C-alpha positions as CSV (number, residue, x, y, z in Angstrom):
1,M,0.0,0.0,0.0
2,I,2.9,2.4,0.7
3,E,4.1,1.9,-2.8
4,Y,0.9,3.3,-4.2
5,A,1.0,6.3,-1.9
6,L,4.6,7.0,-2.9
7,A,3.8,6.7,-6.6
8,F,0.8,9.0,-6.2
9,A,2.8,11.6,-4.3
10,A,5.7,11.4,-6.8
11,S,3.3,11.9,-9.7
12,C,1.7,14.9,-8.0
13,Y,5.1,16.4,-7.4
14,G,6.1,15.7,-11.0
15,I,3.0,17.5,-12.2
16,A,3.9,20.4,-9.9
17,L,7.4,20.5,-11.4
18,L,5.9,20.8,-14.9
19,L,3.6,23.6,-13.7
20,D,6.6,25.4,-12.1
21,L,8.4,25.2,-15.5
22,W,5.3,26.7,-17.1
23,R,5.3,29.5,-14.6
24,I,8.9,30.2,-15.2
25,A,8.4,30.4,-18.9
26,V,5.3,32.6,-18.9
27,G,5.5,34.4,-15.6
28,P,4.3,38.0,-15.9
29,D,7.2,39.4,-13.9
30,A,10.5,38.5,-12.2
31,A,8.9,38.0,-8.8
32,D,6.7,35.2,-10.2
33,R,9.7,33.5,-11.7
34,I,11.6,33.7,-8.5
35,L,8.7,32.2,-6.6
36,A,8.4,29.4,-9.2
37,L,12.1,28.6,-8.8
38,D,11.7,28.4,-5.0
39,T,8.7,26.2,-5.4
40,M,10.7,24.0,-7.8
41,V,13.4,23.5,-5.3
42,I,10.8,22.5,-2.7
43,N,9.3,20.0,-5.1
44,I,12.8,18.5,-5.9
45,I,13.5,18.1,-2.2
46,A,10.2,16.3,-1.8
47,L,10.9,14.0,-4.7
48,L,14.3,13.1,-3.3
49,V,12.8,12.3,0.1
50,L,10.1,10.2,-1.5
51,Y,12.7,8.3,-3.6
52,G,14.8,7.7,-0.4
53,I,11.7,6.3,1.3
54,W,10.9,4.1,-1.7
55,R,14.4,2.8,-1.8
56,G,14.6,2.3,1.9
57,T,17.8,4.2,2.4
58,A,18.8,7.4,4.0
59,I,21.5,8.3,1.4
60,Y,19.1,10.6,-0.5
61,F,18.3,12.7,2.5
62,E,21.7,14.4,2.5
63,P,21.4,15.7,-1.1
64,A,17.9,16.9,-0.1
65,M,19.4,18.9,2.7
66,L,22.1,20.4,0.5
67,I,19.6,21.4,-2.2
68,A,17.5,23.0,0.5
69,M,20.4,25.1,1.7
70,V,21.5,26.1,-1.8
71,G,17.8,26.8,-2.7
72,F,17.4,29.1,0.2
73,V,20.6,31.1,-0.5
74,S,19.8,31.4,-4.2
75,T,16.2,32.6,-3.5
76,V,17.6,35.3,-1.1
77,A,20.3,36.3,-3.7
78,Y,17.6,36.6,-6.5
79,C,15.4,38.7,-4.3
80,R,18.2,41.0,-3.3
81,F,19.2,41.4,-6.9
82,L,15.6,42.2,-7.8
83,L,15.2,44.7,-5.0
84,R,18.6,46.4,-5.1
85,G,20.3,45.5,-8.4
86,D,23.3,44.2,-6.5
87,I,23.9,41.1,-4.5
88,I,27.0,41.9,-2.6
89,E,27.3,45.3,-0.9
């Protein structure tokens, strides 16, 4: 039964990734694109965790944590660039 739940969750996150790509392509402004990239990072983290659960190993949780840290820093950098025009002061 858990296999069906994992497959359903992975397909939902896969569809969400496709919708994020669509928002990045046709987003009306830069803020929508930044938000879509941040949501895409969250979806990738969720897919890695689901894959780790499906495989029964904890090896995929470390890359998920690294992607979370890089995703947070990149979102902050994009927002600072959008607001100020410069990342490093």
